[in-house]
PDBQT receptor file of N, H, CA, C and O in Angstrom, charges set to zero:
ATOM      1  N   UNK A   1     116.318  55.812  14.172  1.00  0.00    +0.000 N 
ATOM      2  CA  UNK A   1     115.518  56.220  12.864  1.00  0.00    +0.000 C 
ATOM      3  C   UNK A   1     113.949  56.186  13.092  1.00  0.00    +0.000 C 
ATOM      4  O   UNK A   1     113.454  55.767  14.138  1.00  0.00    +0.000 OA
ATOM      5  N   UNK A   2     113.255  56.637  12.085  1.00  0.00    +0.000 N 
ATOM      6  H   UNK A   2     113.657  56.978  11.235  1.00  0.00    +0.000 HD
ATOM      7  CA  UNK A   2     111.858  56.441  12.276  1.00  0.00    +0.000 C 
ATOM      8  C   UNK A   2     111.249  55.168  11.824  1.00  0.00    +0.000 C 
ATOM      9  O   UNK A   2     110.071  54.951  12.107  1.00  0.00    +0.000 OA
ATOM     10  N   UNK A   3     111.939  54.306  11.148  1.00  0.00    +0.000 N 
ATOM     11  H   UNK A   3     112.897  54.482  10.918  1.00  0.00    +0.000 HD
ATOM     12  CA  UNK A   3     111.457  53.173  10.471  1.00  0.00    +0.000 C 
ATOM     13  C   UNK A   3     111.840  51.797  11.626  1.00  0.00    +0.000 C 
ATOM     14  O   UNK A   3     112.998  51.449  11.857  1.00  0.00    +0.000 OA
ATOM     15  N   UNK A   4     110.825  51.258  12.147  1.00  0.00    +0.000 N 
ATOM     16  H   UNK A   4     109.885  51.541  11.960  1.00  0.00    +0.000 HD
ATOM     17  CA  UNK A   4     111.167  50.178  13.050  1.00  0.00    +0.000 C 
ATOM     18  C   UNK A   4     111.037  48.708  12.238  1.00  0.00    +0.000 C 
ATOM     19  O   UNK A   4     110.645  48.649  11.073  1.00  0.00    +0.000 OA
ATOM     20  N   UNK A   5     111.342  47.780  12.864  1.00  0.00    +0.000 N 
ATOM     21  H   UNK A   5     111.661  47.828  13.811  1.00  0.00    +0.000 HD
ATOM     22  CA  UNK A   5     111.706  46.417  12.226  1.00  0.00    +0.000 C 
ATOM     23  C   UNK A   5     110.425  46.057  11.568  1.00  0.00    +0.000 C 
ATOM     24  O   UNK A   5     110.256  45.735  10.392  1.00  0.00    +0.000 OA
ATOM     25  N   UNK A   6     109.523  46.166  12.550  1.00  0.00    +0.000 N 
ATOM     26  H   UNK A   6     109.660  46.426  13.506  1.00  0.00    +0.000 HD
ATOM     27  CA  UNK A   6     108.125  45.543  11.845  1.00  0.00    +0.000 C 
ATOM     28  C   UNK A   6     107.674  46.056  10.468  1.00  0.00    +0.000 C 
ATOM     29  O   UNK A   6     107.301  45.330   9.546  1.00  0.00    +0.000 OA
ATOM     30  N   UNK A   7     107.756  47.445  10.444  1.00  0.00    +0.000 N 
ATOM     31  H   UNK A   7     108.059  48.034  11.193  1.00  0.00    +0.000 HD
ATOM     32  CA  UNK A   7     107.671  48.196   9.093  1.00  0.00    +0.000 C 
ATOM     33  C   UNK A   7     108.323  47.557   8.093  1.00  0.00    +0.000 C 
ATOM     34  O   UNK A   7     107.657  47.148   7.142  1.00  0.00    +0.000 OA
ATOM     35  N   UNK A   8     109.672  47.363   8.123  1.00  0.00    +0.000 N 
ATOM     36  H   UNK A   8     110.214  47.694   8.896  1.00  0.00    +0.000 HD
ATOM     37  CA  UNK A   8     110.486  46.914   7.046  1.00  0.00    +0.000 C 
ATOM     38  C   UNK A   8     110.009  45.471   6.705  1.00  0.00    +0.000 C 
ATOM     39  O   UNK A   8     109.915  45.052   5.552  1.00  0.00    +0.000 OA
ATOM     40  N   UNK A   9     109.716  44.747   7.832  1.00  0.00    +0.000 N 
ATOM     41  H   UNK A   9     109.793  45.087   8.770  1.00  0.00    +0.000 HD
ATOM     42  CA  UNK A   9     109.223  43.276   7.414  1.00  0.00    +0.000 C 
ATOM     43  C   UNK A   9     108.058  43.329   6.709  1.00  0.00    +0.000 C 
ATOM     44  O   UNK A   9     107.841  42.517   5.809  1.00  0.00    +0.000 OA
ATOM     45  N   UNK A  10     107.110  44.373   7.068  1.00  0.00    +0.000 N 
ATOM     46  H   UNK A  10     107.286  45.032   7.799  1.00  0.00    +0.000 HD
ATOM     47  CA  UNK A  10     105.775  44.355   6.167  1.00  0.00    +0.000 C 
ATOM     48  C   UNK A  10     106.082  44.759   4.860  1.00  0.00    +0.000 C 
ATOM     49  O   UNK A  10     105.450  44.267   3.925  1.00  0.00    +0.000 OA
ATOM     50  N   UNK A  11     107.155  45.764   4.624  1.00  0.00    +0.000 N 
ATOM     51  H   UNK A  11     107.668  46.163   5.384  1.00  0.00    +0.000 HD
ATOM     52  CA  UNK A  11     107.399  45.904   3.164  1.00  0.00    +0.000 C 
ATOM     53  C   UNK A  11     107.954  45.153   2.497  1.00  0.00    +0.000 C 
ATOM     54  O   UNK A  11     107.749  45.177   1.283  1.00  0.00    +0.000 OA
ATOM     55  N   UNK A  12     108.795  44.285   3.030  1.00  0.00    +0.000 N 
ATOM     56  H   UNK A  12     108.962  44.265   4.016  1.00  0.00    +0.000 HD
ATOM     57  CA  UNK A  12     109.438  43.269   2.370  1.00  0.00    +0.000 C 
ATOM     58  C   UNK A  12     108.326  42.079   2.042  1.00  0.00    +0.000 C 
ATOM     59  O   UNK A  12     108.392  41.444   0.989  1.00  0.00    +0.000 OA
ATOM     60  N   UNK A  13     107.357  41.848   2.982  1.00  0.00    +0.000 N 
ATOM     61  H   UNK A  13     107.303  42.364   3.837  1.00  0.00    +0.000 HD
ATOM     62  CA  UNK A  13     106.425  40.811   2.712  1.00  0.00    +0.000 C 
ATOM     63  C   UNK A  13     105.461  41.317   1.570  1.00  0.00    +0.000 C 
ATOM     64  O   UNK A  13     105.094  40.555   0.676  1.00  0.00    +0.000 OA
ATOM     65  N   UNK A  14     105.100  42.530   1.633  1.00  0.00    +0.000 N 
ATOM     66  H   UNK A  14     105.399  43.149   2.359  1.00  0.00    +0.000 HD
ATOM     67  CA  UNK A  14     104.180  43.042   0.508  1.00  0.00    +0.000 C 
ATOM     68  C   UNK A  14     105.193  42.979  -0.886  1.00  0.00    +0.000 C 
ATOM     69  O   UNK A  14     104.684  42.716  -1.975  1.00  0.00    +0.000 OA
ATOM     70  N   UNK A  15     106.437  43.201  -0.778  1.00  0.00    +0.000 N 
ATOM     71  H   UNK A  15     106.851  43.415   0.107  1.00  0.00    +0.000 HD
ATOM     72  CA  UNK A  15     107.001  43.277  -2.021  1.00  0.00    +0.000 C 
ATOM     73  C   UNK A  15     107.093  41.706  -2.693  1.00  0.00    +0.000 C 
ATOM     74  O   UNK A  15     106.869  41.457  -3.877  1.00  0.00    +0.000 OA
ATOM     75  N   UNK A  16     107.482  40.696  -1.638  1.00  0.00    +0.000 N 
ATOM     76  H   UNK A  16     107.664  40.898  -0.676  1.00  0.00    +0.000 HD
ATOM     77  CA  UNK A  16     107.770  39.498  -1.939  1.00  0.00    +0.000 C 
ATOM     78  C   UNK A  16     106.128  38.876  -2.425  1.00  0.00    +0.000 C 
ATOM     79  O   UNK A  16     106.053  38.012  -3.298  1.00  0.00    +0.000 OA
ATOM     80  N   UNK A  17     105.147  39.314  -1.890  1.00  0.00    +0.000 N 
ATOM     81  H   UNK A  17     105.209  40.016  -1.181  1.00  0.00    +0.000 HD
ATOM     82  CA  UNK A  17     103.886  38.932  -2.313  1.00  0.00    +0.000 C 
ATOM     83  C   UNK A  17     103.456  39.124  -3.538  1.00  0.00    +0.000 C 
ATOM     84  O   UNK A  17     102.699  38.325  -4.090  1.00  0.00    +0.000 OA
ATOM     85  N   UNK A  18     104.014  40.507  -4.250  1.00  0.00    +0.000 N 
ATOM     86  H   UNK A  18     104.629  41.156  -3.801  1.00  0.00    +0.000 HD
ATOM     87  CA  UNK A  18     103.760  40.819  -5.321  1.00  0.00    +0.000 C 
ATOM     88  C   UNK A  18     104.621  40.263  -6.193  1.00  0.00    +0.000 C 
ATOM     89  O   UNK A  18     104.168  40.210  -7.337  1.00  0.00    +0.000 OA
ATOM     90  N   UNK A  19     105.920  39.744  -6.021  1.00  0.00    +0.000 N 
ATOM     91  H   UNK A  19     106.288  39.787  -5.092  1.00  0.00    +0.000 HD
ATOM     92  CA  UNK A  19     106.694  39.047  -6.868  1.00  0.00    +0.000 C 
ATOM     93  C   UNK A  19     106.225  37.712  -7.093  1.00  0.00    +0.000 C 
ATOM     94  O   UNK A  19     106.387  37.138  -8.171  1.00  0.00    +0.000 OA
ATOM     95  N   UNK A  20     105.531  37.100  -5.903  1.00  0.00    +0.000 N 
ATOM     96  H   UNK A  20     105.399  37.566  -5.028  1.00  0.00    +0.000 HD
ATOM     97  CA  UNK A  20     105.099  35.804  -6.074  1.00  0.00    +0.000 C 
ATOM     98  C   UNK A  20     103.832  35.664  -6.960  1.00  0.00    +0.000 C 
ATOM     99  O   UNK A  20     103.591  34.685  -7.666  1.00  0.00    +0.000 OA
ATOM    100  N   UNK A  21     103.092  36.712  -6.841  1.00  0.00    +0.000 N 
ATOM    101  H   UNK A  21     103.288  37.508  -6.268  1.00  0.00    +0.000 HD
ATOM    102  CA  UNK A  21     101.749  36.870  -7.425  1.00  0.00    +0.000 C 
ATOM    103  C   UNK A  21     101.956  37.023  -9.103  1.00  0.00    +0.000 C 
ATOM    104  O   UNK A  21     101.264  36.574 -10.017  1.00  0.00    +0.000 OA
ATOM    105  N   UNK A  22     103.257  37.882  -9.132  1.00  0.00    +0.000 N 
ATOM    106  H   UNK A  22     103.819  38.246  -8.390  1.00  0.00    +0.000 HD
ATOM    107  CA  UNK A  22     103.668  37.949 -10.762  1.00  0.00    +0.000 C 
ATOM    108  C   UNK A  22     103.910  36.651 -11.229  1.00  0.00    +0.000 C 
ATOM    109  O   UNK A  22     103.391  36.160 -12.232  1.00  0.00    +0.000 OA
ATOM    110  N   UNK A  23     104.851  36.012 -10.346  1.00  0.00    +0.000 N 
ATOM    111  H   UNK A  23     105.272  36.412  -9.531  1.00  0.00    +0.000 HD
ATOM    112  CA  UNK A  23     105.135  34.490 -11.054  1.00  0.00    +0.000 C 
ATOM    113  C   UNK A  23     104.076  33.675 -11.222  1.00  0.00    +0.000 C 
ATOM    114  O   UNK A  23     104.129  32.888 -12.167  1.00  0.00    +0.000 OA
ATOM    115  N   UNK A  24     102.826  33.681 -10.304  1.00  0.00    +0.000 N 
ATOM    116  H   UNK A  24     102.784  34.320  -9.537  1.00  0.00    +0.000 HD
ATOM    117  CA  UNK A  24     101.837  32.701 -10.295  1.00  0.00    +0.000 C 
ATOM    118  C   UNK A  24     100.971  33.135 -11.706  1.00  0.00    +0.000 C 
ATOM    119  O   UNK A  24     100.570  32.324 -12.540  1.00  0.00    +0.000 OA
ATOM    120  N   UNK A  25     100.781  34.618 -11.763  1.00  0.00    +0.000 N 
ATOM    121  H   UNK A  25     101.106  35.277 -11.085  1.00  0.00    +0.000 HD
ATOM    122  CA  UNK A  25     100.155  34.828 -12.860  1.00  0.00    +0.000 C 
ATOM    123  C   UNK A  25     100.778  34.513 -14.177  1.00  0.00    +0.000 C 
ATOM    124  O   UNK A  25     100.009  34.178 -15.079  1.00  0.00    +0.000 OA
ATOM    125  N   UNK A  26     101.985  34.567 -14.410  1.00  0.00    +0.000 N 
ATOM    126  H   UNK A  26     102.610  34.838 -13.677  1.00  0.00    +0.000 HD
ATOM    127  CA  UNK A  26     102.912  34.218 -15.568  1.00  0.00    +0.000 C 
ATOM    128  C   UNK A  26     102.670  32.923 -15.891  1.00  0.00    +0.000 C 
ATOM    129  O   UNK A  26     102.308  32.602 -17.023  1.00  0.00    +0.000 OA
ATOM    130  N   UNK A  27     102.896  31.854 -14.675  1.00  0.00    +0.000 N 
ATOM    131  H   UNK A  27     103.190  32.114 -13.755  1.00  0.00    +0.000 HD
ATOM    132  CA  UNK A  27     102.699  30.675 -14.890  1.00  0.00    +0.000 C 
ATOM    133  C   UNK A  27     101.403  30.142 -15.351  1.00  0.00    +0.000 C 
ATOM    134  O   UNK A  27     101.323  29.098 -15.998  1.00  0.00    +0.000 OA
ATOM    135  N   UNK A  28     100.350  30.891 -15.002  1.00  0.00    +0.000 N 
ATOM    136  H   UNK A  28     100.415  31.739 -14.476  1.00  0.00    +0.000 HD
ATOM    137  CA  UNK A  28      99.116  30.387 -15.133  1.00  0.00    +0.000 C 
ATOM    138  C   UNK A  28      98.755  30.780 -16.745  1.00  0.00    +0.000 C 
ATOM    139  O   UNK A  28      98.036  30.045 -17.423  1.00  0.00    +0.000 OA
ATOM    140  N   UNK A  29      99.268  31.864 -17.198  1.00  0.00    +0.000 N 
ATOM    141  H   UNK A  29      99.852  32.460 -16.648  1.00  0.00    +0.000 HD
ATOM    142  CA  UNK A  29      98.925  32.151 -18.439  1.00  0.00    +0.000 C 
ATOM    143  C   UNK A  29      99.855  31.268 -19.434  1.00  0.00    +0.000 C 
ATOM    144  O   UNK A  29      99.443  30.951 -20.550  1.00  0.00    +0.000 OA
ATOM    145  N   UNK A  30     101.154  30.886 -18.950  1.00  0.00    +0.000 N 
ATOM    146  H   UNK A  30     101.488  31.144 -18.043  1.00  0.00    +0.000 HD
ATOM    147  CA  UNK A  30     101.575  29.910 -19.604  1.00  0.00    +0.000 C 
ATOM    148  C   UNK A  30     101.179  28.509 -19.872  1.00  0.00    +0.000 C 
ATOM    149  O   UNK A  30     101.390  27.788 -20.847  1.00  0.00    +0.000 OA
ATOM    150  N   UNK A  31     100.548  28.305 -18.750  1.00  0.00    +0.000 N 
ATOM    151  H   UNK A  31     100.376  28.891 -17.958  1.00  0.00    +0.000 HD
ATOM    152  CA  UNK A  31      99.814  26.697 -18.668  1.00  0.00    +0.000 C 
ATOM    153  C   UNK A  31      98.365  26.608 -18.985  1.00  0.00    +0.000 C 
ATOM    154  O   UNK A  31      97.727  25.557 -18.921  1.00  0.00    +0.000 OA
ATOM    155  N   UNK A  32      97.789  27.964 -19.393  1.00  0.00    +0.000 N 
ATOM    156  H   UNK A  32      98.307  28.817 -19.445  1.00  0.00    +0.000 HD
ATOM    157  CA  UNK A  32      96.101  28.071 -19.576  1.00  0.00    +0.000 C 
ATOM    158  C   UNK A  32      95.963  27.179 -20.839  1.00  0.00    +0.000 C 
ATOM    159  O   UNK A  32      94.949  26.483 -20.782  1.00  0.00    +0.000 OA
ATOM    160  N   UNK A  33      96.713  27.006 -21.977  1.00  0.00    +0.000 N 
ATOM    161  H   UNK A  33      97.537  27.572 -22.023  1.00  0.00    +0.000 HD
ATOM    162  CA  UNK A  33      96.315  25.966 -22.971  1.00  0.00    +0.000 C 
ATOM    163  C   UNK A  33      96.263  24.689 -22.549  1.00  0.00    +0.000 C 
ATOM    164  O   UNK A  33      95.252  24.009 -22.719  1.00  0.00    +0.000 OA
ATOM    165  N   UNK A  34      97.487  24.176 -21.881  1.00  0.00    +0.000 N 
ATOM    166  H   UNK A  34      98.308  24.729 -21.743  1.00  0.00    +0.000 HD
ATOM    167  CA  UNK A  34      97.270  22.773 -21.162  1.00  0.00    +0.000 C 
ATOM    168  C   UNK A  34      96.347  22.580 -20.307  1.00  0.00    +0.000 C 
ATOM    169  O   UNK A  34      95.712  21.527 -20.363  1.00  0.00    +0.000 OA
ATOM    170  N   UNK A  35      96.085  23.461 -19.410  1.00  0.00    +0.000 N 
ATOM    171  H   UNK A  35      96.601  24.317 -19.365  1.00  0.00    +0.000 HD
ATOM    172  CA  UNK A  35      94.882  23.379 -18.248  1.00  0.00    +0.000 C 
ATOM    173  C   UNK A  35      93.744  23.404 -18.942  1.00  0.00    +0.000 C 
ATOM    174  O   UNK A  35      92.918  22.639 -18.444  1.00  0.00    +0.000 OA
ATOM    175  N   UNK A  36      93.246  24.140 -20.173  1.00  0.00    +0.000 N 
ATOM    176  H   UNK A  36      93.917  24.761 -20.577  1.00  0.00    +0.000 HD
ATOM    177  CA  UNK A  36      92.043  24.082 -20.682  1.00  0.00    +0.000 C 
ATOM    178  C   UNK A  36      91.687  22.749 -21.275  1.00  0.00    +0.000 C 
ATOM    179  O   UNK A  36      90.570  22.242 -21.168  1.00  0.00    +0.000 OA
ATOM    180  N   UNK A  37      92.802  22.161 -21.966  1.00  0.00    +0.000 N 
ATOM    181  H   UNK A  37      93.709  22.573 -22.053  1.00  0.00    +0.000 HD
ATOM    182  CA  UNK A  37      92.755  20.899 -22.583  1.00  0.00    +0.000 C 
ATOM    183  C   UNK A  37      92.565  19.742 -21.555  1.00  0.00    +0.000 C 
ATOM    184  O   UNK A  37      91.793  18.817 -21.803  1.00  0.00    +0.000 OA
ATOM    185  N   UNK A  38      93.155  19.796 -20.600  1.00  0.00    +0.000 N 
ATOM    186  H   UNK A  38      93.782  20.548 -20.399  1.00  0.00    +0.000 HD
ATOM    187  CA  UNK A  38      93.039  18.663 -19.489  1.00  0.00    +0.000 C 
ATOM    188  C   UNK A  38      91.621  18.776 -18.743  1.00  0.00    +0.000 C 
ATOM    189  O   UNK A  38      91.020  17.831 -18.233  1.00  0.00    +0.000 OA
ATOM    190  N   UNK A  39      91.157  20.257 -18.781  1.00  0.00    +0.000 N 
ATOM    191  H   UNK A  39      91.645  21.025 -19.195  1.00  0.00    +0.000 HD
ATOM    192  CA  UNK A  39      89.817  20.354 -18.087  1.00  0.00    +0.000 C 
ATOM    193  C   UNK A  39      88.608  19.830 -18.944  1.00  0.00    +0.000 C 
ATOM    194  O   UNK A  39      87.569  19.386 -18.456  1.00  0.00    +0.000 OA
ATOM    195  N   UNK A  40      88.868  19.934 -20.222  1.00  0.00    +0.000 N 
ATOM    196  H   UNK A  40      89.712  20.294 -20.619  1.00  0.00    +0.000 HD
ATOM    197  CA  UNK A  40      87.948  19.457 -21.170  1.00  0.00    +0.000 C 
ATOM    198  C   UNK A  40      88.053  17.862 -21.189  1.00  0.00    +0.000 C 
ATOM    199  O   UNK A  40      86.970  17.276 -21.209  1.00  0.00    +0.000 OA
ATOM    200  N   UNK A  41      89.090  17.164 -21.187  1.00  0.00    +0.000 N 
ATOM    201  H   UNK A  41      89.969  17.640 -21.172  1.00  0.00    +0.000 HD
ATOM    202  CA  UNK A  41      89.227  15.834 -21.205  1.00  0.00    +0.000 C 
ATOM    203  C   UNK A  41      88.559  15.358 -19.877  1.00  0.00    +0.000 C 
ATOM    204  O   UNK A  41      87.772  14.415 -19.959  1.00  0.00    +0.000 OA
ATOM    205  N   UNK A  42      88.802  15.925 -18.663  1.00  0.00    +0.000 N 
ATOM    206  H   UNK A  42      89.441  16.691 -18.596  1.00  0.00    +0.000 HD
ATOM    207  CA  UNK A  42      88.122  15.514 -17.343  1.00  0.00    +0.000 C 
ATOM    208  C   UNK A  42      87.002  15.637 -17.644  1.00  0.00    +0.000 C 
ATOM    209  O   UNK A  42      86.351  14.592 -17.647  1.00  0.00    +0.000 OA
ATOM    210  N   UNK A  43      86.347  16.805 -17.989  1.00  0.00    +0.000 N 
ATOM    211  H   UNK A  43      86.876  17.654 -17.986  1.00  0.00    +0.000 HD
ATOM    212  CA  UNK A  43      84.940  16.901 -18.193  1.00  0.00    +0.000 C 
ATOM    213  C   UNK A  43      84.156  15.901 -18.807  1.00  0.00    +0.000 C 
ATOM    214  O   UNK A  43      83.132  15.402 -18.339  1.00  0.00    +0.000 OA
ATOM    215  N   UNK A  44      84.785  15.596 -20.060  1.00  0.00    +0.000 N 
ATOM    216  H   UNK A  44      85.616  16.002 -20.440  1.00  0.00    +0.000 HD
ATOM    217  CA  UNK A  44      84.301  14.493 -21.183  1.00  0.00    +0.000 C 
ATOM    218  C   UNK A  44      84.278  13.246 -20.241  1.00  0.00    +0.000 C 
ATOM    219  O   UNK A  44      83.226  12.626 -20.088  1.00  0.00    +0.000 OA
ATOM    220  N   UNK A  45      85.245  12.933 -19.711  1.00  0.00    +0.000 N 
ATOM    221  H   UNK A  45      86.100  13.437 -19.835  1.00  0.00    +0.000 HD
ATOM    222  CA  UNK A  45      85.445  11.760 -18.884  1.00  0.00    +0.000 C 
ATOM    223  C   UNK A  45      84.409  11.518 -17.842  1.00  0.00    +0.000 C 
ATOM    224  O   UNK A  45      83.996  10.376 -17.642  1.00  0.00    +0.000 OA
ATOM    225  N   UNK A  46      83.948  12.599 -17.134  1.00  0.00    +0.000 N 
ATOM    226  H   UNK A  46      84.284  13.527 -17.296  1.00  0.00    +0.000 HD
ATOM    227  CA  UNK A  46      83.253  12.582 -16.178  1.00  0.00    +0.000 C 
ATOM    228  C   UNK A  46      81.580  12.547 -16.558  1.00  0.00    +0.000 C 
ATOM    229  O   UNK A  46      80.654  12.124 -15.867  1.00  0.00    +0.000 OA
ATOM    230  N   UNK A  47      81.558  13.105 -17.813  1.00  0.00    +0.000 N 
ATOM    231  H   UNK A  47      82.311  13.449 -18.374  1.00  0.00    +0.000 HD
ATOM    232  CA  UNK A  47      80.321  12.945 -18.325  1.00  0.00    +0.000 C 
ATOM    233  C   UNK A  47      79.881  11.458 -18.969  1.00  0.00    +0.000 C 
ATOM    234  O   UNK A  47      78.774  10.925 -18.905  1.00  0.00    +0.000 OA
ATOM    235  N   UNK A  48      81.041  10.986 -19.578  1.00  0.00    +0.000 N 
ATOM    236  H   UNK A  48      81.941  11.419 -19.630  1.00  0.00    +0.000 HD
ATOM    237  CA  UNK A  48      81.042   9.407 -20.064  1.00  0.00    +0.000 C 
ATOM    238  C   UNK A  48      80.743   8.566 -18.998  1.00  0.00    +0.000 C 
ATOM    239  O   UNK A  48      79.829   7.745 -19.078  1.00  0.00    +0.000 OA
ATOM    240  N   UNK A  49      81.447   8.702 -17.989  1.00  0.00    +0.000 N 
ATOM    241  H   UNK A  49      82.189   9.369 -17.925  1.00  0.00    +0.000 HD
ATOM    242  CA  UNK A  49      81.448   7.689 -16.823  1.00  0.00    +0.000 C 
ATOM    243  C   UNK A  49      80.311   7.912 -15.841  1.00  0.00    +0.000 C 
ATOM    244  O   UNK A  49      79.777   7.041 -15.154  1.00  0.00    +0.000 OA
ATOM    245  N   UNK A  50      79.973   9.409 -15.879  1.00  0.00    +0.000 N 
ATOM    246  H   UNK A  50      80.406  10.116 -16.437  1.00  0.00    +0.000 HD
ATOM    247  CA  UNK A  50      78.796   9.819 -14.975  1.00  0.00    +0.000 C 
ATOM    248  C   UNK A  50      77.332   9.073 -15.438  1.00  0.00    +0.000 C 
ATOM    249  O   UNK A  50      76.433   8.704 -14.682  1.00  0.00    +0.000 OA
ATOM    250  N   UNK A  51      77.380   8.984 -16.766  1.00  0.00    +0.000 N 
ATOM    251  H   UNK A  51      78.110   9.284 -17.379  1.00  0.00    +0.000 HD
ATOM    252  CA  UNK A  51      75.927   8.480 -17.180  1.00  0.00    +0.000 C 
ATOM    253  C   UNK A  51      75.874   7.038 -16.765  1.00  0.00    +0.000 C 
ATOM    254  O   UNK A  51      74.753   6.624 -16.470  1.00  0.00    +0.000 OA
ATOM    255  N   UNK A  52      76.879   6.196 -16.686  1.00  0.00    +0.000 N 
ATOM    256  H   UNK A  52      77.790   6.532 -16.925  1.00  0.00    +0.000 HD
ATOM    257  CA  UNK A  52      76.645   4.877 -16.067  1.00  0.00    +0.000 C 
ATOM    258  C   UNK A  52      76.253   4.804 -14.703  1.00  0.00    +0.000 C 
ATOM    259  O   UNK A  52      75.509   3.901 -14.319  1.00  0.00    +0.000 OA
ATOM    260  N   UNK A  53      76.741   5.780 -13.853  1.00  0.00    +0.000 N 
ATOM    261  H   UNK A  53      77.345   6.514 -14.165  1.00  0.00    +0.000 HD
ATOM    262  CA  UNK A  53      76.407   5.710 -12.456  1.00  0.00    +0.000 C 
ATOM    263  C   UNK A  53      75.076   6.264 -12.360  1.00  0.00    +0.000 C 
ATOM    264  O   UNK A  53      74.283   5.750 -11.572  1.00  0.00    +0.000 OA
ATOM    265  N   UNK A  54      74.738   7.253 -13.070  1.00  0.00    +0.000 N 
ATOM    266  H   UNK A  54      75.383   7.670 -13.711  1.00  0.00    +0.000 HD
ATOM    267  CA  UNK A  54      73.477   7.854 -12.743  1.00  0.00    +0.000 C 
ATOM    268  C   UNK A  54      72.201   6.686 -13.270  1.00  0.00    +0.000 C 
ATOM    269  O   UNK A  54      71.259   6.271 -12.595  1.00  0.00    +0.000 OA
ATOM    270  N   UNK A  55      72.502   6.401 -14.481  1.00  0.00    +0.000 N 
ATOM    271  H   UNK A  55      73.268   6.737 -15.030  1.00  0.00    +0.000 HD
ATOM    272  CA  UNK A  55      71.627   5.278 -15.068  1.00  0.00    +0.000 C 
ATOM    273  C   UNK A  55      71.532   4.131 -14.459  1.00  0.00    +0.000 C 
ATOM    274  O   UNK A  55      70.444   3.560 -14.518  1.00  0.00    +0.000 OA
ATOM    275  N   UNK A  56      72.513   3.577 -13.809  1.00  0.00    +0.000 N 
ATOM    276  H   UNK A  56      73.397   4.041 -13.761  1.00  0.00    +0.000 HD
ATOM    277  CA  UNK A  56      72.672   2.369 -13.164  1.00  0.00    +0.000 C 
ATOM    278  C   UNK A  56      72.685   1.248 -14.040  1.00  0.00    +0.000 C 
ATOM    279  O   UNK A  56      72.300   1.380 -15.202  1.00  0.00    +0.000 OA
ATOM    280  N   UNK A  57      73.132   0.041 -13.553  1.00  0.00    +0.000 N 
ATOM    281  H   UNK A  57      73.445  -0.067 -12.609  1.00  0.00    +0.000 HD
ATOM    282  CA  UNK A  57      73.238  -1.196 -14.543  1.00  0.00    +0.000 C 
ATOM    283  C   UNK A  57      71.982  -1.353 -15.180  1.00  0.00    +0.000 C 
ATOM    284  O   UNK A  57      70.967  -0.969 -14.600  1.00  0.00    +0.000 OA
ATOM    285  N   UNK A  58      71.918  -1.964 -16.504  1.00  0.00    +0.000 N 
ATOM    286  H   UNK A  58      72.743  -2.277 -16.975  1.00  0.00    +0.000 HD
ATOM    287  CA  UNK A  58      70.928  -1.919 -17.324  1.00  0.00    +0.000 C 
ATOM    288  C   UNK A  58      70.792  -3.475 -17.796  1.00  0.00    +0.000 C 
ATOM    289  O   UNK A  58      69.921  -3.802 -18.602  1.00  0.00    +0.000 OA
TER     290      UNK A  58
């Protein structure tokens, strides 16, 4: 046949990559809400604790 083993492996790898990418995007959108909430919480925590470090002991 005209198709060798490397070509088949490459095609399967591309298909697998697309499938994995689809799952990652789906999970990202599903977790976007909680990620934003956690991100804001961490940001607020860093700002509150960062003031003490930057200002130093008073």
